[in-house]
Backbone as a ProteinNet text record, in pm:
[ID]
protein_1_A
[PRIMARY]
XXXXXXXXXXXXXXXXXXXXXXXXXXXXXXXXXXXXXXXXXXXXXXXXXXXXXXXXXXXXXXXXXXXXXXXXXXXXXXXXXXXXXXXXXXXXXXXXXXXXXXXXXXXXXXXXXXXXXXXXXXXXXXXXXXXXXXXXXXXXXXXXXXXXXXXXX
[TERTIARY]
689.5	610.3	536.3	532.4	468.1	316.5	249.8	104	34.6	97.7	39.8	19.7	114.1	104	-0.6	-11.6	-116.8	-252.2	-266.2	-391.3	-423.3	-323.3	-343.2	-391.1	-323.8	-362	-500.9	-525.1	-655.7	-765.6	-738.2	-837.8	-878.9	-783.2	-815.1	-896.2	-856.1	-926.7	-1070.5	-1090.4	-1225.1	-1308.8	-1251.9	-1325.3	-1373.8	-1287.4	-1326.7	-1411.5	-1392.4	-1476.8	-1621.2	-1645.1	-1782.1	-1845.6	-1770.6	-1821.5	-1854.9	-1766.2	-1789.6	-1909.7	-1918.1	-2028.6	-2161.2	-2168.5	-2291.6	-2322.8	-2223.2	-2245.6	-2275	-2192	-2209.6	-2333.6	-2356.2	-2472.9	-2602.3	-2605.9	-2725.4	-2751.6	-2648.9	-2670.1	-2760.8	-2771.4	-2858.3	-3004.7	-3034.8	-3173.8	-3253.5	-3187.1	-3255.8	-3211.9	-3306.1	-3271.5	-3351	-3374.1	-3456.9	-3396.2	-3273.6	-3217.8	-3086.4	-3030.6	-2895.4	-2888.3	-2985.8	-3001.9	-2877.5	-2811.6	-2695.2	-2577.3	-2558.6	-2449.1	-2475.4	-2598.4	-2633.6	-2604.1	-2633.7	-2603.1	-2452.9	-2374.3	-2228.5	-2179.4	-2235.7	-2198.4	-2234.7	-2351.7	-2393.1	-2305	-2261.9	-2168.9	-2036.2	-1988.8	-1866.1	-1885.1	-1998.2	-2034.7	-2027.3	-2082	-2079.1	-1936.6	-1851.3	-1710.7	-1645	-1677.4	-1622.2	-1668.1	-1792.6	-1841.8	-1759.7	-1728.9	-1648.9	-1509.2	-1448	-1314.8	-1322.8	-1424.4	-1442.5	-1447.6	-1527.1	-1538.9	-1405.6	-1337	-1209.6	-1100.6	-1099.6	-999.5	-1026.7	-1153.7	-1188.6	-1143.7	-1136.5	-1099.1	-948.3	-869.2	-724.2	-686.1	-611.9	-561	-422.7	-408	-279.4	-165.9	-199.3	-97	-44.2	-117.5	-76.5	46.8	148.1	269	242.5	132.9	98.2	2.1	-28.3	-127.2	-91.4	33.4	77.2	58.8	102	89.6	-57.1	-139.2	-282.8	-345.8	-312.7	-365	-319.6	-191.5	-140.6	-203.3	-226.6	-292.3	-434.5	-507	-641.9	-638.3	-540.3	-526.8	-496.5	-414.5	-386.2	-514.1	-594.9	-721.5	-817	-821	-906.6	-862.9	-732.4	-679.6	-725.9	-720.8	-767.1	-913.9	-995.1	-1136.7	-1157.5	-1077.1	-1084.3	-1049.3	-946	-905.5	-1017.4	-1076.7	-1187.7	-1306.1	-1336.6	-1447.5	-1424	-1299.9	-1266.8	-1287.9	-1290.1	-1306.8	-1451.8	-1542.2	-1683.6	-1739.8	-1807.9	-1872.1	-1978.1	-1982.3	-2078.5	-2191	-2308	-2419.4	-2386.9	-2449.1	-2425.8	-2460.9	-2556.7	-2599.3	-2513	-2408.6	-2315.2	-2169.5	-2128.5	-1992	-1884.5	-1916	-1816.1	-1786.2	-1874.4	-1850.2	-1724.7	-1701.3	-1581.3	-1455.3	-1451.6	-1333.3	-1310.3	-1416.6	-1402.1	-1354.3	-1409	-1367.7	-1222	-1180.3	-1040.7	-946.6	-987.1	-905.8	-894.5	-1005.5	-1004.6	-907.7	-910.5	-821.2	-674.7	-645.2	-506.8	-461.6	-546.6	-511.7	-495.9	-582.3	-574.2	-443.6	-403.5	-277.4	-161.1	-160.7	-55.3	-62.6	-182.8	-199.1	-143.8	-180.7	-136.3	15.6	71.7	216.6	285	232.6	290.3	265.7	149.5	126.9	230.6	259.7	362.5	496.4	533.4	660.4	663.4	550.9	545.7	547.8	484.7	461.1	545.9	615.7	690	824.7	880.2	1012.2	1005.4	1121.3	1130.8	1077.2	1103.1	1057.5	962.4	850.3	751.9	808.8	778.7	817.3	699.7	713	603.5	565.3	662.7	632.7	552.4	594.5	521	381.9	368.8	238.7	144.7	193	109.1	71.7	165.3	136.3	33.4	44.7	-53.6	-191.5	-198.2	-325.8	-389.1	-308.5	-360.8	-413.8	-339.6	-385.3	-511.3	-517.4	-637.2	-758.1	-739.5	-847.9	-894.8	-800.9	-837.3	-914	-873.6	-945.6	-1089.5	-1104.5	-1237.5	-1322.8	-1264.1	-1338.1	-1385.4	-1299.6	-1337.5	-1449.1	-1445.5	-1553.7	-1683.6	-1673.6	-1791.9	-1849	-1762.3	-1806.7	-1877.5	-1841	-1914.8	-2059.5	-2077.2	-2211.7	-2289.8	-2224.6	-2290.1	-2332	-2244	-2277.1	-2396.4	-2399.8	-2511.9	-2641.4	-2633.9	-2753.4	-2801.6	-2709.9	-2746.4	-2806.4	-2762.6	-2813.2	-2959.3	-3003.5	-3140.5	-3238.1	-3189.8	-3279	-3353.2
-1216.3	-1124.9	-1203.4	-1150.3	-1212.2	-1206	-1320.7	-1325	-1237.8	-1215.2	-1127.9	-986.9	-938.3	-803.3	-793.8	-897.7	-899.7	-902.9	-985.6	-991.2	-855.5	-791	-661.2	-558	-549.8	-453	-484.5	-609.7	-647.9	-626.2	-656	-637.5	-492.8	-401.4	-259.8	-214	-258.1	-218.4	-268.7	-391.7	-447.7	-376.8	-352.8	-288.9	-150.9	-72.1	62.3	63.2	-34.1	-43	-65.7	-148.6	-174.1	-44.3	34.4	162	255.4	266.3	352.3	302.9	174.2	116.2	153.8	147.7	184.5	332.9	418.7	563.4	608.7	566.7	609.4	544.1	419.5	350.5	415.7	465.9	531.6	662.1	720.7	847	828.7	708.1	682.8	676.2	681	671	796.3	910.2	1035.9	1084.2	1089.9	1125.5	1246.6	1342.3	1455.7	1538.6	1584.8	1680.8	1638.3	1528.5	1493.9	1360.6	1331.7	1201	1142	1213.5	1159	1139.2	1234.2	1221.5	1105.5	1090.5	978.4	847	840.3	720	694.1	797	783.3	737.8	795.6	755.5	609.3	569.7	430.2	335.6	378.3	297.4	281.1	389	383.5	289.7	300.3	211.1	65.6	36.6	-100.9	-147.7	-57.9	-93.9	-127	-50.1	-78.7	-215.1	-249.3	-383.1	-491.7	-469.2	-566.2	-578.5	-466.1	-472.8	-547	-518.3	-585.6	-737	-780.9	-924.1	-982.5	-913	-963.3	-967.3	-869.8	-869.4	-983	-1007.9	-1118.6	-1253.1	-1263.6	-1389.3	-1415.5	-1317	-1334.9	-1429.4	-1531.5	-1625.3	-1576.5	-1529.7	-1476.1	-1578.1	-1705.8	-1809.9	-1826.7	-1775.3	-1783.9	-1696.6	-1749.5	-1670.1	-1542.8	-1540.5	-1424.8	-1328.9	-1352.6	-1272.2	-1124.7	-1095.8	-956.5	-886.6	-952.6	-894.2	-875.7	-972.4	-963.4	-844.8	-829	-717.6	-584.5	-574.4	-449.2	-418.4	-519.9	-500.7	-447.1	-504.5	-454.4	-310.7	-279.7	-142.9	-45.9	-87.9	-2.5	26.1	-77.2	-58.8	29.7	9.3	91.6	238.1	259.2	394.6	460.6	388	441.2	481	398.7	431.9	554.9	570.5	691.4	814.5	802.3	914.9	951.5	850.7	874.3	938.6	890.8	945.9	1093.6	1129.3	1268.3	1362.9	1309.2	1391.3	1406.9	1340.1	1346.2	1483.9	1547	1676.1	1658.3	1753.2	1745.5	1846.6	1818.1	1913.2	2044.7	2151	2283.2	2291.1	2209.3	2217.5	2134.4	2067.9	1994.3	2019	2147	2175.4	2115	2095.9	2038.2	1892.5	1827.6	1688.3	1676.9	1774	1770.9	1775.7	1866	1877	1747.9	1691	1565.9	1453.1	1445.4	1340.3	1358.4	1481.7	1507.4	1477.8	1513.6	1480	1328.4	1259.6	1113.1	1052.8	1103.7	1053.1	1076.9	1194.1	1224.7	1133.3	1114.4	1025.2	881.3	839.5	702	680.5	778	766.5	749.9	829.9	817.7	680.7	637.8	508.9	395.9	393.6	285.6	288	406.2	418	361	395.8	344.2	194	145.5	0.6	-71.7	-16.5	-77.8	-78.2	34.9	42.3	-56.5	-69.9	-154.6	-302.9	-342.1	-484.3	-547.3	-468.2	-526.4	-584.9	-545.9	-595.7	-731.7	-785.7	-913.8	-900.9	-786.5	-760.6	-641.1	-652.3	-544.3	-420.9	-306.5	-178	-130.5	-145.7	-112.7	34.1	122.4	265.5	296.5	241.1	262.9	202.1	85.9	21.5	108.4	161	247.8	375.6	432.7	553.6	523.7	407.7	365.3	355.7	293.5	277.5	412.3	506	638.5	710.8	702.3	766.3	699	567.3	495.5	537.6	545.7	589.2	729.4	818.4	954.2	953.3	867.7	856.6	811	714.5	662.6	771.3	846.8	955.9	1056.7	1090	1186.9	1132.2	1004	945	946.3	915.9	923.4	1064.7	1164.5	1303.3	1339.4	1273.4	1293.4	1248.5	1130.7	1080.5	1169.7	1220.4	1310.4	1439.1	1493.9	1616.9	1595.4	1480.7	1450	1433.8	1368.8	1354.4	1489.4	1575.2	1706.2	1794.7	1778.3	1859.5	1829.3	1709.1	1668.6	1698.4	1761.6	1791.2	1918.7
921.6	1001.5	1108	1221.8	1335.9	1320.9	1338.5	1322.3	1425.7	1540.5	1643	1588.1	1509.9	1455.7	1345.9	1265.4	1163.2	1232.8	1335.8	1412.5	1474	1530.3	1595.3	1494.1	1380.7	1277.5	1223.6	1191.2	1136.3	1239.1	1363.9	1468.8	1484.7	1484.1	1496	1375.2	1258.3	1137.5	1142	1184	1191.9	1296.7	1412.5	1520.1	1478.3	1422.5	1384.8	1258.3	1170.8	1051.7	1089.4	1188.2	1232.3	1280.6	1355.3	1404.8	1289	1191.8	1076.5	997.8	979.5	903.7	968.7	1100	1168.7	1151.1	1167.7	1159.2	1016.6	923.3	785.4	726.2	758.7	705.8	749.8	870.9	920.2	846.9	785.4	715.8	595.8	546	433	470.6	598.6	642.1	609.1	596.5	568.3	431.6	339.2	202.2	153.9	239.9	202.7	89.1	107.1	11.8	-51.3	-9.6	-50.1	-124.2	-207	-269.1	-332.2	-422.6	-492.5	-397.2	-307.4	-212.6	-115.9	-72.3	14.5	-56	-185.6	-262.7	-262.1	-279.6	-278.5	-141.4	-36.2	99.8	121.7	76.3	91.5	11	-108.1	-187.4	-113.1	-53.1	25.9	145.1	210.3	320.4	275.6	158.4	107.2	79.2	33	13.2	146.5	250.7	382.9	432.6	404.1	440.5	371.7	244.6	168.7	227.4	261.6	324.7	456.9	534.4	662.5	642	546.1	516.1	472.3	383.6	331.1	437.5	526.3	633.5	731.6	758.9	848.3	791.5	660.5	595.7	597.8	633.3	634.6	747.9	714	813.7	855.8	980.6	1023.8	1019.7	1013.5	1005	862.9	767.2	627	605.6	539	514.9	432.5	361.6	278.8	349.1	476.4	548.4	550.6	577.4	585.1	450.7	343.8	210.8	172.4	211	180.9	255.2	382	459.9	400.4	368.2	312.3	176.4	98.4	-30.7	-11.5	82.7	112.1	163.2	245.8	295.2	181.9	86.5	-29.6	-108.7	-127.7	-199.7	-119.7	10.3	95.5	87.9	88.3	78.7	-51.5	-160.8	-290.2	-281	-217.1	-202.5	-113.9	-11	71.5	-11.9	-95	-179.9	-278	-338.6	-431.7	-360.7	-241.7	-165	-132.1	-104.2	-70.8	-188.3	-309.5	-429.8	-473.4	-406.6	-444.4	-410.6	-505.8	-475.2	-366	-274.4	-164.7	-186.8	-133.9	-145.5	-75	-121.9	-63.9	84	127.8	267.1	362.6	310.9	397.9	356.2	352.1	305.8	394.5	522.7	613.4	579.6	505.9	466.7	380.8	293.7	209.2	295.1	390.9	477.3	555.3	608.4	683.9	592.2	472.6	378.6	337.3	314.3	277.4	393	513.8	631.2	646.8	627.1	636.6	536.3	414	309.8	346.8	400.8	439.9	553.5	652.8	763.9	715.4	623.2	573.4	497	418	345.3	442.6	547.5	649.1	717.6	752.8	820.4	735.5	608.3	520	504.3	492.1	481.6	607	723	847.1	863.2	818.6	823.4	737.2	620.6	535.4	608.1	667.1	740.4	856.1	923.8	1042.8	1009.6	899.9	875.8	766.6	688.8	576.5	614	724.8	761.9	828.5	855.1	925.3	1067.5	1127.6	1263	1257.8	1326.6	1327.2	1395.5	1338.9	1396.3	1481.8	1612.9	1705.5	1699.4	1684.2	1677.1	1551.4	1439.8	1315.1	1323.1	1387.4	1400.8	1484.6	1592.9	1679	1605.1	1531.1	1453.9	1345.1	1283.2	1182.8	1246.4	1362.9	1432.1	1465.7	1513.4	1547.4	1423.6	1314	1190.8	1137.3	1148.9	1105.3	1189.6	1320.7	1408.9	1371.9	1339.7	1298.6	1166.6	1073.2	945.9	970.8	1058.3	1090.6	1155.6	1245.6	1309.8	1206.6	1112	1008.5	919.3	888.1	808.1	888.2	1015.6	1102	1099.2	1098.3	1095.6	965	855.7	729.5	749.8	810	835	929	1033.1	1127.4	1057.4	973.6	899	808.8	745.5	656.8	735.9	848.3	933.3	982.6	1024.2	1074.6	965.3	844.1	732.7	703.2	734.9	705.2	819.3	922.9	1037.2	1014.4
[MASK]
+++++++++++++++++++++++++++++++++++++++++++++++++++++++++++++++++++++++++++++++++++++++++++++++++++++++++++++++++++++++++++++++++++++++++++++++++++++++++

């Protein structure tokens, strides 16, 4: 696998993870009515921080870099799926839809990342489709944080 493609995939994941971390992390600042859910969101935020750290540690020159990235993406996907199943407070019902949409987009993204990066030659179409689905997953997670912030106003 070409290190350029691992760098490209990891770079997009890191860039958008930072954005999500800022948006979702800020949702924990207001804890008026959604205490348990805010805790869950903050736990998810902390998991994203861990993925961010682990992805940054991947050396694209390492022959195992691609497998390491895909393994982290598989774990991240599992966490997105788990997050989508968390009960949401009555005053933020849209959070469930956003979390479920995020999980669906993440599943598609990870599947396309596998298709794009597992072969001898990178599949550019699959890589771009993976990136778009990942961006959509991130947007949906950001929307969970926005919904939570709006509920506390």
